[in-house]
Backbone as JSON, one array per atom type, in Angstrom:
{
  "sequence": "XXXXXXXXXXXXXXXXXXXXXXXXXXXXXXXXXXXXXXXXXXXXXXXXXXXXXXXXXXXXXXXXXXXXXXXXXXXXXXXXXXXXXXXXXXXXXXXXXXXXXXXXXXXXXXXXXXXXXXXXXXXXXXXXXXXXXXXXXXXXXXXXXXXXXXXXXXXXXXXXXXXXXXXXXXXXXXXXXXXXXXXXXXXXXXXXXXXXXXXXXXXXXXXXXXXXXXXXXXXXXXXXXXXXXXXXXXXXXXXXXXXXXXXXXXXXXXXXXXXXXXXXXXXXXXXXXXXXXXXXXXXXXXXXXXXXXXXXXXXXX",
  "N": [[0.85, -1.2, 0.0], [0.58, 2.2, -0.86], [2.0, 4.82, 0.92], [0.39, 7.66, 2.23], [0.91, 11.17, 1.56], [1.74, 13.12, 4.28], [0.22, 15.65, 4.91], [-1.0, 17.13, 7.14], [0.93, 16.79, 9.19], [3.29, 17.81, 8.05], [2.47, 20.44, 7.8], [2.37, 21.18, 10.49], [5.09, 20.92, 11.07], [6.26, 23.08, 9.59], [4.89, 25.18, 10.77], [5.82, 25.09, 13.42], [8.7, 25.41, 13.26], [8.9, 27.68, 11.64], [7.4, 29.44, 13.22], [8.98, 29.47, 15.54], [11.4, 30.6, 14.62], [10.46, 33.15, 13.82], [9.44, 34.11, 16.29], [11.69, 34.13, 18.01], [13.25, 36.02, 16.69], [11.71, 38.29, 17.09], [11.42, 38.51, 19.81], [12.62, 40.3, 21.68], [11.23, 42.61, 21.28], [8.66, 42.25, 22.01], [5.99, 41.97, 24.48], [6.9, 40.37, 27.52], [5.1, 38.42, 28.72], [3.62, 37.53, 26.5], [5.64, 36.44, 24.91], [6.44, 34.36, 26.59], [4.1, 32.78, 26.63], [3.82, 32.05, 23.89], [6.38, 31.03, 23.38], [6.58, 28.86, 25.19], [4.53, 27.27, 24.18], [5.54, 26.65, 21.57], [7.93, 25.24, 22.1], [6.96, 23.03, 23.57], [5.23, 22.02, 21.65], [7.01, 21.31, 19.67], [8.2, 19.2, 21.02], [6.08, 17.38, 20.96], [6.01, 16.97, 18.21], [8.54, 15.8, 17.83], [8.08, 13.38, 19.12], [6.27, 12.3, 17.3], [7.93, 11.97, 15.06], [9.65, 10.01, 15.99], [8.03, 7.82, 15.86], [8.06, 7.32, 13.19], [6.99, 9.27, 11.4], [6.78, 12.38, 9.6], [7.6, 11.28, 7.21], [8.59, 8.68, 4.85], [11.18, 8.07, 5.06], [13.56, 7.3, 7.47], [15.81, 8.81, 8.17], [15.12, 11.34, 7.28], [12.93, 11.91, 8.9], [14.3, 11.95, 11.33], [15.9, 14.18, 10.89], [13.96, 16.17, 10.83], [13.03, 16.06, 13.48], [15.28, 16.41, 15.06], [16.34, 18.94, 15.95], [17.4, 20.73, 18.75], [15.44, 22.49, 20.32], [14.59, 22.65, 22.91], [16.9, 22.35, 24.27], [17.89, 20.47, 26.23], [17.54, 17.63, 25.92], [18.94, 15.0, 24.2], [18.11, 13.99, 20.94], [18.53, 11.4, 19.88], [18.82, 9.83, 22.19], [16.33, 10.24, 23.38], [14.73, 9.01, 21.44], [15.54, 6.27, 21.55], [14.99, 5.64, 24.26], [12.25, 6.18, 24.41], [11.12, 4.29, 22.66], [11.73, 1.98, 24.05], [10.05, 2.41, 26.21], [7.62, 1.73, 25.13], [7.09, -0.93, 25.59], [4.55, -2.42, 26.84], [4.18, -4.18, 28.96], [5.99, -3.42, 30.82], [5.4, -0.9, 31.66], [5.52, 1.9, 33.79], [7.22, 0.65, 35.62], [9.92, 1.31, 37.62], [12.45, 0.28, 37.2], [12.5, -0.64, 34.64], [11.01, 0.9, 32.84], [11.86, 3.7, 31.16], [10.49, 6.09, 31.3], [9.17, 6.22, 33.67], [7.68, 7.57, 36.66], [8.09, 6.72, 39.2], [9.63, 5.25, 42.15], [11.65, 2.54, 43.4], [10.9, 0.44, 46.27], [13.2, -0.09, 47.74], [14.87, 2.03, 46.98], [13.38, 4.14, 47.99], [13.64, 3.75, 50.76], [16.24, 4.56, 51.1], [16.16, 7.29, 50.91], [16.14, 10.56, 52.38], [14.11, 12.61, 54.62], [13.57, 15.09, 53.38], [13.99, 14.58, 50.61], [12.02, 12.67, 50.18], [9.74, 14.19, 50.67], [9.96, 15.97, 48.56], [9.6, 14.27, 46.34], [7.0, 13.44, 46.81], [5.65, 15.88, 46.52], [6.18, 16.21, 43.85], [4.41, 14.45, 42.76], [2.07, 15.82, 42.69], [0.1, 18.01, 40.61], [0.87, 20.72, 40.51], [3.43, 20.5, 41.59], [4.64, 18.88, 39.63], [4.66, 20.61, 37.44], [6.18, 22.75, 38.39], [8.6, 21.89, 39.73], [9.19, 19.78, 38.18], [10.56, 20.21, 35.62], [13.44, 20.86, 36.29], [13.97, 18.49, 37.73], [13.63, 16.53, 35.78], [15.73, 17.1, 34.01], [17.91, 16.73, 35.75], [17.6, 14.03, 36.32], [18.09, 12.86, 33.8], [20.81, 13.6, 33.4], [22.01, 12.37, 35.6], [21.48, 9.67, 35.04], [22.9, 9.37, 32.66], [25.5, 9.91, 33.53], [25.89, 7.75, 35.27], [25.79, 5.72, 33.41], [28.13, 6.22, 31.93], [30.0, 5.82, 33.97], [29.85, 3.09, 34.24], [31.22, 2.34, 32.07], [29.9, 2.37, 29.69], [29.61, 3.69, 26.64], [27.87, 4.17, 24.61], [26.03, 6.18, 24.14], [27.45, 8.45, 23.6], [27.8, 9.42, 21.0], [25.28, 10.41, 20.46], [25.24, 12.54, 22.23], [27.29, 14.14, 21.22], [26.27, 14.93, 18.69], [24.01, 16.22, 19.66], [25.12, 18.36, 21.12], [26.26, 19.8, 19.05], [23.92, 20.62, 17.76], [22.77, 22.14, 19.84], [24.68, 24.17, 20.03], [24.23, 25.4, 17.57], [21.6, 26.36, 17.94], [21.94, 28.12, 20.14], [23.81, 29.83, 19.01], [22.25, 31.01, 16.98], [20.37, 32.34, 18.62], [22.02, 34.14, 20.0], [23.76, 35.54, 18.14], [22.14, 36.26, 15.98], [19.59, 36.95, 16.94], [20.03, 38.39, 19.25], [19.17, 37.5, 21.72], [19.17, 36.66, 25.03], [20.59, 33.79, 26.67], [19.62, 33.18, 29.22], [17.1, 34.45, 29.21], [15.87, 32.99, 27.2], [15.81, 30.44, 28.35], [14.07, 30.91, 30.5], [11.68, 31.84, 29.3], [11.05, 30.19, 27.2], [12.15, 27.46, 27.35], [11.84, 26.36, 30.05], [8.99, 26.77, 30.71], [7.98, 25.45, 28.48], [8.78, 22.79, 28.81], [7.36, 22.3, 31.13], [4.72, 22.32, 30.12], [4.83, 20.02, 28.53], [5.17, 18.13, 30.55], [2.73, 18.38, 31.78], [1.06, 17.05, 29.97], [2.08, 14.46, 30.28], [1.44, 13.82, 32.87], [-0.75, 12.21, 33.86], [-0.63, 10.07, 32.18], [0.09, 7.38, 32.54], [-0.52, 4.71, 34.86], [0.23, 2.59, 37.67], [-0.79, -0.75, 37.37], [-2.07, -4.04, 37.7], [-3.04, -5.35, 35.42], [-1.88, -4.95, 32.2], [-3.21, -3.51, 30.21], [-4.71, -1.73, 31.63], [-3.17, 0.4, 32.31], [-2.84, 2.75, 30.87], [-3.89, 5.99, 29.94], [-6.81, 7.87, 28.85], [-7.33, 11.15, 27.89], [-9.82, 13.28, 27.41], [-9.54, 15.91, 25.93], [-9.96, 19.41, 24.96], [-9.86, 21.16, 21.75], [-7.56, 22.8, 21.72], [-5.49, 21.8, 23.5], [-5.38, 19.26, 22.44], [-4.32, 19.75, 19.9], [-1.85, 20.9, 20.64], [-0.61, 18.72, 21.91], [-0.63, 16.95, 19.87], [-2.68, 15.05, 19.78], [-1.83, 13.13, 21.52], [-2.86, 12.96, 23.98], [-4.87, 11.14, 23.83], [-3.92, 8.66, 24.85], [-4.06, 5.91, 25.31], [-5.01, 4.98, 22.89], [-2.87, 5.6, 21.24], [-0.86, 3.91, 22.34], [-1.95, 1.45, 21.75], [-2.02, 1.53, 18.97], [0.64, 2.37, 17.82], [1.79, 3.12, 15.4], [0.02, 4.71, 14.07], [-0.68, 7.88, 12.58], [-0.82, 11.13, 14.15], [-3.1, 12.65, 13.48], [-5.04, 10.82, 12.87], [-5.82, 9.64, 15.21], [-8.08, 10.73, 16.78], [-10.35, 9.91, 15.24], [-10.02, 7.13, 15.26], [-10.34, 6.71, 17.97], [-13.0, 7.58, 18.43], [-14.35, 5.67, 16.94], [-14.03, 3.36, 18.39], [-14.56, 3.85, 21.05], [-16.02, 2.88, 23.38], [-15.05, 0.26, 23.62], [-12.3, 0.74, 23.98], [-12.27, 2.17, 26.41], [-13.35, 0.27, 28.08], [-11.32, -1.59, 27.92], [-9.17, -0.27, 29.17], [-10.1, -0.07, 31.69], [-11.71, 2.13, 32.24], [-9.98, 4.27, 32.63], [-9.89, 7.38, 32.43], [-10.08, 10.88, 31.72], [-11.83, 13.95, 31.88], [-10.68, 16.1, 30.24], [-7.97, 18.51, 30.84], [-8.67, 20.28, 32.78], [-10.18, 18.86, 34.67], [-8.14, 17.23, 35.67], [-6.48, 19.17, 36.84], [-8.21, 20.15, 38.85], [-8.48, 17.91, 40.48], [-5.89, 17.13, 41.19], [-4.17, 19.27, 41.71], [-2.86, 20.11, 44.14], [-2.93, 17.75, 45.41], [-1.48, 14.65, 45.78], [-1.33, 12.43, 43.06], [-0.62, 9.86, 43.32], [1.36, 7.61, 45.36], [4.94, 7.95, 45.58], [6.34, 5.53, 45.59], [6.66, 2.61, 43.7], [3.84, 0.72, 43.4], [3.32, -1.91, 42.61], [5.47, -3.53, 43.11], [5.83, -2.85, 45.75], [3.68, -3.93, 47.03], [4.25, -6.5, 47.85], [6.51, -6.08, 49.25], [6.6, -3.98, 51.53], [7.28, -0.53, 51.86], [8.61, 1.39, 54.57]],
  "CA": [[0.0, 0.0, 0.0], [1.34, 3.45, -0.93], [1.76, 5.69, 2.07], [-0.07, 8.99, 1.84], [1.66, 12.36, 1.97], [1.16, 13.53, 5.56], [0.1, 17.11, 4.89], [-1.19, 17.74, 8.47], [2.17, 16.81, 9.96], [4.21, 18.77, 7.44], [1.98, 21.77, 8.17], [2.84, 21.41, 11.86], [6.55, 21.11, 10.99], [6.56, 24.44, 9.15], [4.36, 26.11, 11.77], [6.7, 25.1, 14.59], [10.02, 26.01, 13.0], [8.68, 29.06, 11.2], [6.98, 30.21, 14.39], [10.12, 29.64, 16.45], [12.31, 31.59, 14.01], [9.83, 34.47, 13.92], [9.32, 34.56, 17.68], [13.01, 34.46, 18.55], [13.68, 37.28, 16.08], [10.9, 39.41, 17.59], [11.19, 38.37, 21.25], [13.05, 41.47, 22.44], [10.32, 43.72, 21.02], [7.32, 41.83, 22.41], [5.8, 41.85, 25.93], [7.4, 39.06, 27.94], [4.06, 37.38, 28.9], [3.28, 36.97, 25.2], [6.76, 35.59, 24.52], [6.36, 33.15, 27.42], [2.98, 31.96, 26.16], [4.13, 31.49, 22.58], [7.6, 30.24, 23.48], [6.25, 27.59, 25.84], [3.74, 26.48, 23.21], [6.37, 26.16, 20.47], [8.86, 24.22, 22.6], [6.16, 21.83, 23.86], [4.7, 21.52, 20.37], [8.09, 20.6, 19.0], [8.33, 17.92, 21.7], [5.05, 16.5, 20.39], [6.46, 16.62, 16.86], [9.63, 14.84, 17.97], [7.44, 12.09, 19.41], [5.7, 11.81, 16.05], [9.02, 11.51, 14.19], [10.16, 8.76, 16.55], [7.14, 6.77, 15.37], [8.22, 7.23, 11.73], [6.19, 10.25, 10.67], [5.79, 12.3, 8.53], [8.18, 10.79, 5.96], [8.91, 7.26, 4.79], [12.62, 7.97, 5.33], [13.88, 7.49, 8.88], [16.78, 9.89, 8.35], [14.42, 12.61, 7.11], [12.18, 12.12, 10.14], [15.26, 12.34, 12.35], [16.3, 15.56, 10.6], [12.83, 17.02, 11.24], [12.88, 16.08, 14.93], [16.56, 16.52, 15.77], [16.77, 20.26, 16.43], [17.16, 20.78, 20.2], [14.89, 23.77, 20.77], [14.48, 22.6, 24.37], [18.3, 22.37, 24.7], [18.36, 19.54, 27.25], [17.37, 16.19, 25.68], [19.41, 14.54, 22.9], [17.06, 13.31, 20.18], [18.82, 9.97, 19.77], [18.51, 9.2, 23.48], [14.87, 10.26, 23.51], [14.16, 7.99, 20.55], [15.81, 4.93, 22.09], [14.28, 5.45, 25.53], [10.81, 6.15, 24.2], [10.75, 3.01, 22.08], [11.75, 1.04, 25.18], [8.84, 2.7, 27.0], [6.43, 1.15, 24.5], [6.85, -2.29, 26.06], [3.46, -2.17, 27.79], [4.3, -5.04, 30.13], [6.92, -2.8, 31.76], [4.99, 0.48, 31.92], [5.62, 2.47, 35.15], [8.24, -0.03, 36.42], [11.06, 2.24, 37.66], [13.68, -0.38, 36.75], [12.38, -1.06, 33.24], [10.38, 1.93, 32.02], [12.65, 4.93, 31.3], [9.62, 7.25, 31.5], [8.43, 6.04, 34.93], [7.82, 8.61, 37.69], [8.06, 6.03, 40.48], [10.9, 4.71, 42.64], [11.5, 1.25, 44.06], [10.83, 0.5, 47.73], [14.57, -0.01, 48.25], [15.34, 3.4, 46.77], [12.63, 4.99, 48.92], [14.24, 3.6, 52.09], [17.51, 5.27, 51.13], [15.95, 8.73, 50.82], [15.83, 11.29, 53.6], [12.78, 13.22, 54.74], [13.42, 16.16, 52.39], [13.85, 13.98, 49.28], [10.7, 12.03, 50.12], [8.75, 15.26, 50.54], [10.1, 16.49, 47.2], [8.98, 13.33, 45.41], [5.54, 13.49, 47.02], [5.2, 17.11, 45.87], [6.3, 15.95, 42.42], [3.23, 13.68, 42.36], [0.96, 16.76, 42.49], [0.23, 18.69, 39.32], [1.69, 21.92, 40.71], [4.8, 20.04, 41.74], [5.17, 18.4, 38.35], [4.9, 21.75, 36.56], [7.15, 23.68, 38.96], [9.91, 21.27, 39.95], [9.39, 18.71, 37.21], [11.62, 20.46, 34.63], [14.8, 20.58, 36.75], [14.12, 17.08, 38.1], [13.79, 15.76, 34.55], [17.1, 17.31, 33.53], [18.81, 16.08, 36.7], [17.47, 12.58, 36.14], [18.8, 12.5, 32.58], [22.25, 13.73, 33.59], [22.42, 11.32, 36.54], [21.44, 8.4, 34.33], [23.99, 9.34, 31.69], [26.75, 9.81, 34.29], [25.99, 6.37, 35.73], [26.11, 4.91, 32.23], [29.56, 6.41, 31.65], [30.76, 5.19, 35.06], [29.86, 1.65, 33.96], [31.99, 2.11, 30.86], [28.99, 2.32, 28.54], [29.78, 4.94, 25.89], [27.04, 4.1, 23.4], [25.26, 7.41, 23.92], [28.32, 9.6, 23.37], [27.54, 9.98, 19.66], [24.07, 11.23, 20.55], [25.59, 13.78, 22.92], [28.08, 14.98, 20.3], [25.32, 15.53, 17.75], [23.15, 17.13, 20.42], [25.86, 19.58, 21.44], [26.35, 20.57, 17.8], [22.62, 21.26, 17.6], [22.63, 23.18, 20.87], [25.54, 25.29, 19.62], [23.54, 26.09, 16.48], [20.46, 27.09, 18.51], [22.44, 29.24, 20.93], [24.41, 30.77, 18.07], [21.14, 31.76, 16.39], [19.8, 33.23, 19.63], [22.97, 35.19, 20.41], [24.32, 36.35, 17.06], [21.12, 36.75, 15.05], [18.42, 37.5, 17.63], [20.44, 39.13, 20.46], [18.31, 37.02, 22.79], [20.05, 36.04, 26.01], [20.3, 32.4, 27.01], [18.77, 33.18, 30.41], [15.73, 34.79, 28.8], [15.34, 31.86, 26.44], [15.51, 29.36, 29.3], [12.91, 31.27, 31.33], [10.47, 32.12, 28.54], [10.79, 29.13, 26.22], [12.49, 26.08, 27.72], [11.23, 25.92, 31.3], [7.53, 26.59, 30.59], [7.69, 24.46, 27.45], [8.9, 21.47, 29.43], [6.21, 22.17, 32.04], [3.56, 21.91, 29.33], [5.01, 18.61, 28.18], [4.93, 17.33, 31.75], [1.28, 18.37, 31.98], [0.53, 15.94, 29.17], [2.54, 13.16, 30.78], [1.14, 13.69, 34.3], [-1.63, 11.07, 34.16], [-0.61, 9.15, 31.04], [0.2, 5.98, 32.96], [-0.66, 4.38, 36.28], [0.54, 1.18, 37.95], [-1.95, -1.64, 37.41], [-1.67, -5.42, 37.42], [-3.34, -5.6, 34.01], [-1.14, -4.0, 31.37], [-4.13, -2.67, 29.45], [-5.31, -0.75, 32.53], [-2.14, 1.35, 32.74], [-2.69, 3.9, 29.97], [-5.06, 6.86, 30.08], [-7.44, 8.7, 27.83], [-7.74, 12.48, 28.34], [-10.68, 13.84, 26.37], [-9.3, 17.35, 26.03], [-10.47, 20.24, 23.88], [-9.07, 21.26, 20.53], [-6.28, 23.48, 21.92], [-4.5, 20.87, 24.03], [-5.24, 18.15, 21.49], [-3.37, 20.2, 18.88], [-0.53, 21.04, 21.26], [-0.05, 17.4, 22.19], [-0.84, 16.13, 18.67], [-3.63, 14.0, 20.15], [-1.22, 12.12, 22.39], [-3.72, 12.85, 25.15], [-5.58, 9.87, 23.62], [-2.68, 7.88, 24.96], [-4.35, 4.48, 25.18], [-5.11, 4.71, 21.45], [-1.5, 5.62, 20.71], [-0.13, 2.7, 22.74], [-2.51, 0.3, 21.03], [-1.71, 1.67, 17.55], [1.71, 3.37, 17.82], [2.17, 3.55, 14.05], [-1.0, 5.61, 13.5], [-0.32, 9.29, 12.69], [-1.56, 11.85, 15.19], [-4.39, 13.19, 13.03], [-6.01, 9.73, 12.77], [-6.17, 9.12, 16.53], [-9.45, 11.02, 17.21], [-11.3, 9.05, 14.53], [-9.86, 5.78, 15.79], [-10.93, 6.69, 19.31], [-14.47, 7.66, 18.31], [-14.87, 4.42, 16.37], [-13.91, 2.24, 19.33], [-14.48, 4.46, 22.38], [-16.5, 2.01, 24.46], [-14.13, -0.87, 23.75], [-11.04, 1.23, 24.53], [-12.45, 2.5, 27.82], [-13.51, -1.0, 28.79], [-10.01, -2.24, 27.96], [-8.28, 0.38, 30.15], [-10.86, -0.03, 32.94], [-12.26, 3.46, 32.45], [-8.96, 5.24, 33.05], [-10.25, 8.48, 31.54], [-10.26, 12.2, 32.32], [-12.6, 14.89, 31.07], [-9.85, 17.27, 29.98], [-6.93, 18.85, 31.81], [-9.31, 20.98, 33.88], [-10.48, 17.86, 35.7], [-6.87, 16.82, 36.27], [-6.06, 20.26, 37.72], [-9.1, 20.2, 40.02], [-8.29, 16.75, 41.35], [-4.51, 16.84, 41.6], [-3.32, 20.46, 41.78], [-2.0, 19.99, 45.33], [-3.17, 16.42, 45.96], [-0.71, 13.66, 45.02], [-2.13, 11.46, 42.3], [-0.16, 8.53, 43.71], [2.58, 7.61, 46.15], [6.1, 7.8, 44.69], [6.84, 4.15, 45.55], [5.94, 1.79, 42.72], [3.05, -0.14, 44.28], [3.23, -3.3, 42.18], [6.5, -4.24, 43.86], [5.69, -2.54, 47.17], [2.6, -4.74, 47.6], [4.85, -7.66, 48.51], [7.62, -5.63, 50.08], [6.13, -2.65, 51.89], [8.24, 0.46, 52.34], [8.16, 1.95, 55.85]],
  "C": [[0.88, 1.25, 0.0], [0.99, 4.35, 0.25], [1.41, 7.09, 1.6], [0.91, 10.08, 2.29], [0.99, 12.95, 3.2], [1.13, 15.06, 5.66], [-0.13, 17.71, 6.28], [0.11, 17.84, 9.27], [3.17, 17.78, 9.37], [3.77, 20.21, 7.71], [2.44, 22.14, 9.57], [4.35, 21.67, 11.86], [6.87, 22.56, 10.63], [6.02, 25.48, 10.12], [5.28, 26.22, 12.97], [8.0, 25.84, 14.28], [9.91, 27.43, 12.46], [8.27, 29.95, 12.35], [8.13, 30.48, 15.34], [11.1, 30.68, 15.9], [11.73, 32.99, 14.16], [9.78, 34.98, 15.34], [10.67, 34.91, 18.27], [13.54, 35.77, 17.96], [12.97, 38.48, 16.7], [10.83, 39.49, 19.11], [11.55, 39.61, 22.05], [12.13, 42.68, 22.25], [8.89, 43.42, 21.47], [7.2, 41.81, 23.93], [6.19, 40.44, 26.38], [6.29, 38.04, 28.21], [3.65, 36.73, 27.58], [4.39, 36.04, 24.71], [6.73, 34.28, 25.3], [5.26, 32.22, 26.9], [3.31, 31.27, 24.84], [5.37, 30.6, 22.61], [7.36, 28.88, 24.1], [5.49, 26.68, 24.88], [4.64, 25.86, 22.15], [7.33, 25.07, 20.93], [8.11, 22.92, 22.92], [5.64, 21.2, 22.58], [5.78, 20.77, 19.61], [8.35, 19.26, 19.69], [7.31, 16.91, 21.2], [5.43, 16.06, 18.98], [7.6, 15.61, 16.91], [9.08, 13.44, 18.25], [6.87, 11.48, 18.14], [6.8, 11.28, 15.13], [9.62, 10.2, 14.69], [9.33, 7.57, 16.08], [7.01, 6.8, 13.84], [7.23, 8.07, 10.93], [6.99, 11.55, 10.61], [6.3, 11.63, 7.25], [8.38, 9.28, 6.01], [10.37, 7.02, 5.16], [12.9, 8.25, 6.81], [14.84, 8.65, 9.08], [16.12, 11.25, 8.18], [13.58, 12.92, 8.34], [13.12, 12.57, 11.26], [15.72, 13.78, 12.14], [15.21, 16.53, 11.04], [12.8, 17.16, 12.76], [14.13, 16.41, 15.72], [16.76, 17.83, 16.51], [16.39, 20.48, 17.89], [16.67, 22.15, 20.68], [14.75, 23.81, 22.28], [15.84, 22.54, 25.05], [18.76, 21.16, 25.51], [18.38, 18.07, 26.85], [17.87, 15.8, 24.29], [18.35, 13.69, 22.19], [17.3, 11.8, 20.12], [18.53, 9.21, 21.04], [17.01, 9.14, 23.69], [14.25, 9.16, 22.66], [14.33, 6.59, 21.14], [15.01, 4.66, 23.36], [12.77, 5.37, 25.32], [10.35, 4.84, 23.58], [10.81, 1.9, 23.12], [10.48, 1.19, 26.02], [7.61, 2.01, 26.42], [6.28, -0.35, 24.75], [5.82, -2.21, 27.18], [3.54, -3.03, 29.04], [5.18, -4.41, 31.2], [6.53, -1.37, 32.14], [4.96, 0.78, 33.41], [6.66, 1.78, 36.03], [9.49, 0.84, 36.45], [12.37, 1.61, 37.22], [13.67, -0.69, 35.26], [11.83, 0.01, 32.31], [11.15, 3.24, 32.18], [11.81, 6.17, 31.5], [8.77, 7.12, 32.77], [8.7, 7.2, 35.88], [7.78, 8.01, 39.09], [9.47, 5.59, 40.87], [10.62, 3.36, 43.28], [11.41, 1.45, 45.58], [12.23, 0.61, 48.33], [15.12, 1.41, 48.12], [14.66, 4.35, 47.74], [13.23, 4.94, 50.32], [15.54, 4.38, 52.22], [17.35, 6.78, 51.23], [15.66, 9.33, 52.18], [14.46, 11.94, 53.54], [12.57, 14.27, 53.64], [13.22, 15.59, 50.98], [12.49, 13.3, 49.13], [9.61, 13.09, 49.93], [8.77, 15.84, 49.12], [9.4, 15.57, 46.19], [7.47, 13.27, 45.59], [4.95, 14.75, 46.37], [5.21, 16.94, 44.35], [5.12, 15.14, 41.89], [1.96, 14.54, 42.34], [1.16, 17.47, 41.16], [1.08, 19.95, 39.45], [3.16, 21.54, 40.83], [5.41, 19.61, 40.43], [5.5, 19.56, 37.43], [6.03, 22.64, 37.06], [8.53, 23.06, 39.11], [10.19, 20.14, 38.97], [10.48, 18.99, 36.2], [13.03, 20.24, 35.17], [15.01, 19.13, 37.18], [14.31, 16.2, 36.86], [15.2, 15.88, 34.0], [18.1, 16.61, 34.44], [18.78, 14.57, 36.54], [18.22, 12.11, 34.89], [20.31, 12.53, 32.81], [22.78, 12.67, 34.55], [22.48, 9.96, 35.86], [22.6, 8.27, 33.35], [25.35, 9.25, 32.38], [26.96, 8.39, 34.79], [26.35, 5.44, 34.58], [27.6, 5.01, 31.9], [30.43, 5.74, 32.71], [30.85, 3.68, 34.89], [30.7, 1.31, 32.73], [31.16, 2.02, 29.6], [29.02, 3.67, 27.82], [28.9, 5.01, 24.65], [26.31, 5.4, 23.11], [26.13, 8.62, 23.6], [28.06, 10.23, 22.0], [26.28, 10.84, 19.66], [24.37, 12.57, 21.21], [26.4, 14.71, 22.02], [27.17, 15.68, 19.31], [24.43, 16.56, 18.45], [23.87, 18.44, 20.7], [26.09, 20.44, 20.2], [25.04, 21.31, 17.56], [22.38, 22.37, 18.59], [23.47, 24.4, 20.51], [24.88, 26.09, 18.5], [22.38, 26.92, 17.0], [20.95, 28.31, 19.27], [23.11, 30.28, 20.04], [23.35, 31.63, 17.39], [20.6, 32.78, 17.38], [20.73, 34.42, 19.9], [23.33, 36.12, 19.25], [23.26, 36.95, 16.14], [20.01, 37.49, 15.79], [18.78, 38.41, 18.8], [19.53, 38.78, 21.64], [19.17, 36.24, 23.78], [19.62, 34.61, 26.3], [19.38, 32.32, 28.22], [17.32, 33.47, 30.07], [15.09, 33.63, 28.04], [14.97, 30.71, 27.37], [14.24, 29.65, 30.08], [11.62, 31.39, 30.54], [10.11, 31.04, 27.52], [10.95, 27.74, 26.84], [11.74, 25.6, 28.95], [9.72, 25.75, 31.17], [7.15, 25.59, 29.51], [7.76, 23.05, 27.99], [7.77, 21.25, 30.43], [4.96, 21.74, 31.3], [3.65, 20.45, 28.91], [4.73, 17.71, 29.37], [3.46, 17.33, 32.15], [0.66, 17.21, 31.21], [0.86, 14.59, 29.79], [2.04, 12.85, 32.18], [0.3, 12.46, 34.62], [-1.58, 10.0, 33.07], [-0.63, 7.69, 31.46], [0.02, 5.85, 34.46], [-0.22, 2.93, 36.48], [-0.76, 0.38, 38.03], [-1.47, -3.04, 37.06], [-1.91, -5.78, 35.95], [-2.67, -4.52, 33.15], [-2.07, -3.03, 30.65], [-4.76, -1.58, 30.3], [-4.37, 0.41, 32.84], [-2.13, 2.67, 31.97], [-3.99, 4.68, 29.83], [-5.59, 7.39, 28.76], [-7.78, 10.04, 28.49], [-8.52, 13.11, 27.2], [-10.62, 15.37, 26.45], [-9.93, 18.08, 24.85], [-9.48, 20.36, 22.74], [-7.68, 21.84, 20.78], [-5.21, 22.51, 22.41], [-4.32, 19.67, 23.11], [-4.26, 18.51, 20.38], [-1.97, 20.31, 19.46], [0.15, 19.69, 21.44], [-0.18, 16.44, 21.0], [-1.61, 14.86, 19.0], [-3.01, 12.88, 20.98], [-1.93, 12.04, 23.74], [-4.62, 11.61, 25.05], [-4.55, 8.74, 23.69], [-2.92, 6.38, 24.82], [-4.48, 4.08, 23.71], [-3.71, 4.65, 20.85], [-0.74, 4.36, 21.09], [-0.67, 1.46, 22.04], [-2.11, 0.33, 19.56], [-0.58, 2.7, 17.39], [2.13, 3.86, 16.44], [1.17, 4.52, 13.43], [-0.55, 7.06, 13.64], [-1.28, 10.03, 13.61], [-2.96, 12.26, 14.74], [-5.44, 12.09, 12.82], [-6.5, 9.26, 14.14], [-7.59, 9.47, 16.97], [-10.49, 10.13, 16.54], [-11.23, 7.61, 15.02], [-10.5, 5.66, 17.17], [-12.45, 6.71, 19.24], [-15.06, 6.33, 17.83], [-14.87, 3.27, 17.37], [-13.89, 2.72, 20.78], [-14.88, 3.5, 23.49], [-15.54, 0.85, 24.69], [-12.81, -0.43, 24.38], [-11.16, 1.55, 26.01], [-12.72, 1.26, 28.66], [-12.15, -1.68, 28.96], [-9.08, -1.61, 28.99], [-8.98, 0.62, 31.49], [-11.33, 1.39, 33.28], [-11.26, 4.49, 32.92], [-9.03, 6.43, 32.09], [-10.44, 9.76, 32.33], [-10.98, 13.1, 31.33], [-11.8, 16.19, 30.92], [-8.86, 17.54, 31.1], [-7.48, 19.7, 32.95], [-9.66, 20.02, 35.01], [-9.2, 17.42, 36.42], [-6.37, 17.89, 37.24], [-6.91, 20.32, 38.98], [-8.8, 19.07, 40.99], [-6.89, 16.68, 41.95], [-3.61, 18.06, 41.71], [-2.35, 20.36, 42.95], [-2.22, 18.66, 46.04], [-2.36, 15.41, 45.16], [-1.62, 12.68, 44.3], [-1.77, 10.03, 42.69], [1.0, 8.7, 44.68], [3.77, 7.4, 45.22], [6.62, 6.37, 44.58], [5.99, 3.33, 44.58], [5.16, 0.7, 43.44], [3.02, -1.6, 43.86], [4.32, -4.15, 42.82], [6.3, -4.05, 45.35], [4.58, -3.35, 47.82], [3.16, -5.93, 48.37], [5.96, -7.26, 49.46], [7.36, -4.19, 50.46], [7.27, -1.76, 52.36], [7.73, 1.04, 53.63], [7.61, 3.35, 55.67]]
}
């Protein structure tokens, strides 16, 4: 079967990179709240696009998809590492397991016992929506750097090539900001990177939960058009995990066609938009930080 030209995705590609170029050029002449709003949107939107390229869209060529998704507008996450870790995450039998799922937000009971009072309080706050948005970005960066340092300490240098390419991309982004836009790195971090990562973490906040049945672990968030566009319909996460090769613009139709079956399969793990999530979990932890599937047999104190 001939694969169709993915016009919706290519439109998003040009909107993101064209918007980013235009906004960075104009940022010093615009009110900072507007720059923050648009900058956060563009960085988070590019994260959604990167996710789409990892799943082999919009082109038939993997190298072209990688070229589309490579550019490190968020500065912190090497594309090659993101790709490898995210594809590992798609093993549904391992979802949320802190030892097996690289995108898990849980810790083992043994790790919990090692933590002091302050670290435990920090991780509990991180399980609230406010905590995820406020301290989630630096924790995500720290987690990546810690994991990569541990990898190097073990003598594993497989990711070095990803870091070299990433640093070349970061140098290009910073060079553009400094020499062409006269936009300081600090301003870019505060108005683009930090809030953009917060928006991405909003999407990921309830995506997965620990459950004995693998099919019960992945959520549906029936959000409005704005967040659905920002997240490229990845809020319909159970559909994406069931059909990871489907392009983002087909997910709503696939969901509508099988809504009852999908919600039965994930045991009704569904939210009525991000407003419901904010009301329920703004300052209330959505879960304990200890991964409960292991802690059931070996309770942490």
